[in-house]
Structures are given as structure tokens and as C-alpha cells.
C-alpha positions in Angstrom: 0.1 0.0 0.0 1.2 3.2 -0.9 2.6 5.4 1.9 1.3 9.0 2.7 4.2 10.7 4.1 5.9 10.8 0.3 8.4 13.1 0.6 8.1 16.1 -1.9 10.6 15.0 -4.7 8.8 11.9 -5.3 6.2 14.1 -6.4 5.2 14.0 -10.4 7.3 17.3 -11.5 3.5 18.1 -13.6 1.4 18.9 -10.3 -0.4 21.9 -10.9 1.4 25.6 -9.9 4.3 24.3 -8.1 4.8 20.6 -6.8 7.2 21.7 -4.0 5.0 23.9 -2.5 3.7 23.0 0.6 0.0 23.1 -0.6 0.5 21.0 -3.4 2.3 18.8 -1.6 -0.3 18.9 1.5 -3.0 18.7 -1.1 -1.5 15.2 -2.6 -0.9 13.8 1.3 -4.3 14.6 2.1 -5.9 12.9 -1.4 -4.2 10.0 -1.0 -5.3 9.7 3.4 -8.3 9.4 1.9 -7.6 6.8 -0.6 -6.1 5.1 2.0 -8.8 5.0 4.0 -11.4 4.1 1.7 -9.3 1.5 1.9 -9.4 -0.2 5.1 -12.9 1.0 5.3 -13.3 -2.1 2.8 -11.1 -4.1 3.2 -12.6 -4.2 6.9 -16.0 -5.1 5.8 -14.8 -7.7 3.5 -13.1 -9.7 5.9 -16.1 -9.1 8.4 -18.6 -10.3 5.5 -15.9 -13.6 4.8 -15.7 -14.5 8.5 -19.7 -14.3 8.3 -20.2 -16.4 5.0 -17.6 -19.1 7.2 -19.9 -18.9 9.7 -22.9 -19.5 7.9 -21.7 -21.8 5.7 -18.7 -23.8 7.3 -16.4 -22.7 5.1 -14.6 -19.0 3.5 -15.7 -17.0 0.7 -12.1 -15.0 0.1 -9.4 -16.9 -1.0 -6.7 -14.2 -0.9 -7.5 -10.5 -0.7 -5.0 -7.9 -2.6 -5.0 -3.8 -2.3 -3.0 -0.7 -4.0 -3.1 2.3 -4.3 -1.6 4.3 -7.4 1.8 6.1 -7.1 2.0 9.5 -8.2 3.6 8.2 -11.5 1.5 5.9 -12.3 -1.4 8.4 -11.8 -0.3 11.0 -14.3 1.3 8.7 -16.5 -2.4 8.0 -16.5 -4.0 11.9 -16.5 -1.7 11.9 -19.5 -2.5 9.3 -22.1 -6.4 9.7 -21.1 -6.0 13.4 -21.5 -7.2 14.3 -18.2 -7.3 18.3 -16.3 -4.6 17.8 -14.0 -6.9 19.0 -11.0 -6.4 17.7 -7.2 -10.5 18.8 -6.9 -12.0 16.7 -10.4 -8.9 13.5 -10.3 -11.3 11.5 -7.9 -14.2 12.6 -10.3 -12.3 11.4 -13.3 -9.9 8.7 -12.6 -11.7 5.8 -10.6 -9.0 3.4 -9.6 -6.9 5.2 -8.0 -8.0 3.1 -5.8 -8.0 -0.9 -6.2 -8.7 -4.1 -4.5 -8.3 -7.6 -5.7 -10.6 -10.4 -4.3 -9.9 -13.9 -5.1 -12.2 -17.0 -4.3 -12.6 -20.3 -5.1 -15.7 -20.7 -7.6 -17.3 -18.4 -10.0 -20.6 -19.1 -7.7 -18.6 -16.7 -5.0 -18.2 -13.6 -6.9 -22.2 -13.6 -6.7 -22.2 -14.0 -3.1 -20.0 -10.9 -2.9 -20.9 -8.8 -4.8 -24.3 -9.1 -2.8 -22.9 -8.6 -0.2 -21.3 -5.8 -0.8 -24.4 -4.7 -2.1 -26.0 -4.3 1.1 -24.1 -2.6 2.4 -25.5 0.4 4.3 -23.1 3.2 3.8 -21.2 2.2 0.2 -22.9 2.4 -3.5 -22.1 0.8 -6.7 -21.4 3.7 -9.1 -20.4 1.3 -11.9 -20.5 -2.5 -12.8 -18.8 -4.4 -15.3 -19.0 -7.5 -16.0 -16.6 -9.0 -17.5 -17.2 -13.0 -16.6 -20.0 -12.6 -19.1 -19.0 -10.5 -21.8 -15.0 -11.0 -21.3 -12.3 -8.8 -23.0 -11.5 -9.7 -26.4 -7.8 -10.6 -24.8 -10.0 -13.0 -23.1 -9.7 -11.5 -19.5 -12.2 -12.3 -17.0 -13.4 -11.0 -14.4 -16.3 -8.1 -12.1 -15.4 -5.1 -11.5 -17.4 -2.6 -9.3 -16.4 0.8 -8.5 -17.7 1.8 -5.1 -18.7 5.5 -2.6 -16.8 5.1 0.3 -17.5 6.8 3.2 -14.3 8.8 4.5 -15.1 11.0 7.6 -13.5 14.0 7.3 -12.7 16.9 9.9 -14.8 18.7 7.4 -17.1 16.4 7.6 -18.5 12.4 4.9 -16.2 12.4 2.1 -17.1 9.8 -0.9 -14.0 8.1 -1.6 -14.4 5.6 -5.7 -12.7 2.3 -5.0 -12.5 0.1 -7.2 -13.0 -3.6 -6.9 -12.1 -6.5 -8.8 -13.8 -9.9 -8.0 -12.4 -12.8 -9.9 -11.4 -16.9 -9.4 -8.4 -18.3 -8.4 -8.0 -19.6 -11.9 -9.2 -16.4 -14.0 -6.5 -14.8 -12.0 -3.5 -17.0 -12.8 -4.7 -15.8 -16.1 -4.3 -12.6 -15.8 -1.2 -12.5 -13.7 0.8 -14.4 -17.3 -1.1 -11.8 -19.7 -0.1 -8.8 -17.4 3.5 -9.8 -17.5 3.0 -10.8 -21.2 1.6 -7.2 -22.3 3.9 -5.5 -19.9 7.3 -7.4 -20.7 9.6 -6.0 -23.3 11.3 -7.6 -26.2 9.5 -11.1 -25.7 9.9 -13.1 -28.8 6.4 -14.6 -30.5 4.7 -12.4 -28.6 1.6 -12.5 -31.2 1.4 -16.2 -30.9 1.5 -16.1 -27.1 -1.1 -13.7 -26.7 -3.3 -16.4 -29.6 -2.7 -19.1 -26.9 -3.4 -16.7 -24.5 -6.8 -16.0 -25.7 -7.3 -19.8 -26.5 -6.8 -20.9 -22.7 -8.9 -18.1 -21.3 -11.8 -20.6 -23.1 -10.3 -23.4 -20.5 -9.7 -21.7 -17.8 -13.4 -20.3 -17.6 -14.4 -24.3 -18.8 -12.4 -25.4 -15.8 -14.1 -23.1 -13.5 -17.7 -24.0 -15.5 -16.8 -27.3 -14.4 -14.8 -26.7 -11.1 -18.0 -24.9 -10.2 -20.4 -27.7 -11.0 -18.7 -29.7 -8.8 -18.2 -27.8 -5.9 -22.8 -27.5 -6.2 -23.0 -31.4 -6.6 -20.6 -31.6 -3.1 -22.5 -29.6 -1.7 -25.7 -30.0 -2.5 -25.5 -33.6 0.0 -25.0 -31.0 2.8 -28.6 -29.6 2.4 
């Protein structure tokens, strides 16, 4: 997780006005503190929901949990790539993935169960939902993406901070990690052929997820 105690030299030089001014540094630190707080709120809820699910059903819902906050350099790169107006007030409305949480579950049914539980939380709003499981990306990528509005309680009042949550199975995550490595690693021989092979393997991964989900349902049906 990104350290909110950032030195002045770690801030991008293209920040508005003087990036080394105390005002610019303090505003960026405040922004990152809000995102850190929002991530802590959501991860705490996920841990609690997982424990509650285990009590109710006798097995866990979450296999693992990962979180990250974009670095100043990564934020600036996306601002430039997307042609955003860099402004401390408008940036959170333009960029919804500054804070991210990845929930790894074992089965496709678990993805649905986790989404439903998050949607029931009275203090969290789902602003956007992208179902890349039913409608995978052209490269074969599958995952469920949710943009959440999370309340952060400040001295001046309550601020809603956006957090991107990705929910995927172990198999989906295994595939995505290799695809990510291929996309960002330079000078890979036969890259186009490997990309086509990964697209084909994505279908096999999806079929495996469905088969394992069906087997799981048959096993657990005997407990009812």
C-alpha cells in the first residue's frame, strides 16, 4: 500500500502550480490519505463478510485479498494518456481506480455471493458494474469490476471516495497475471503467437471454472 508520507521529490513535476509548495504537497497527502482510509474501510468489511459467511456456511468465501493505491507517477501517466485535466478537485471524479482492491475467490458462485453482500452494505454505493465474466475482453480477460463510493469521515465532514473492486476466481487470476506479464514485458519473442495462445487458454480456464463450480454444487448439495 502506498505510503502517505511522501517526500516532495516523489511528486510528479507536472503537478499544478509549484509541485514543491507546501500547499500542493499537503493536498496530495490528504488525497492519498482519503484513499488509504477508503481501502481500509472496504477491506475491513470484506474480512467481516467472509467471517460471517464461514459461520453461516462452514467454509470461507475469500481465498485471498490484495489492495493497492496508484503511485504519483502512475496517476500522472494515466492523466496524460487519458488527457485528463489534472486538478486536485476534479481528478477523483475522472479517475476511479486510484484505489483498488482485488478479491480472489475459488468459485464463480462466490463472486456473485461477494457482490451481493457488498451491495447490501448501507454505507457503500455501487456506482458502476462491469461484468467481464459474461462479456470477456477481446484478449480473453475475465473478472467482475465494481466501482464503489465509500464514505471517509473527515474533520470537515464526510467525503465519498471511489474504490475499484475486482472479483475473480483463482483460475481467472492465474491467467490474468500471466497475460499482464506478457503485455508489459518488452522484447518477448513470438509475442503475437503467445497472445493468441493465451486467448485460447482463457476459454479453457473459463470452462474449468464452470466445471469446478458444478462439481462443488454437487458435493455441497449433499449437505442440505
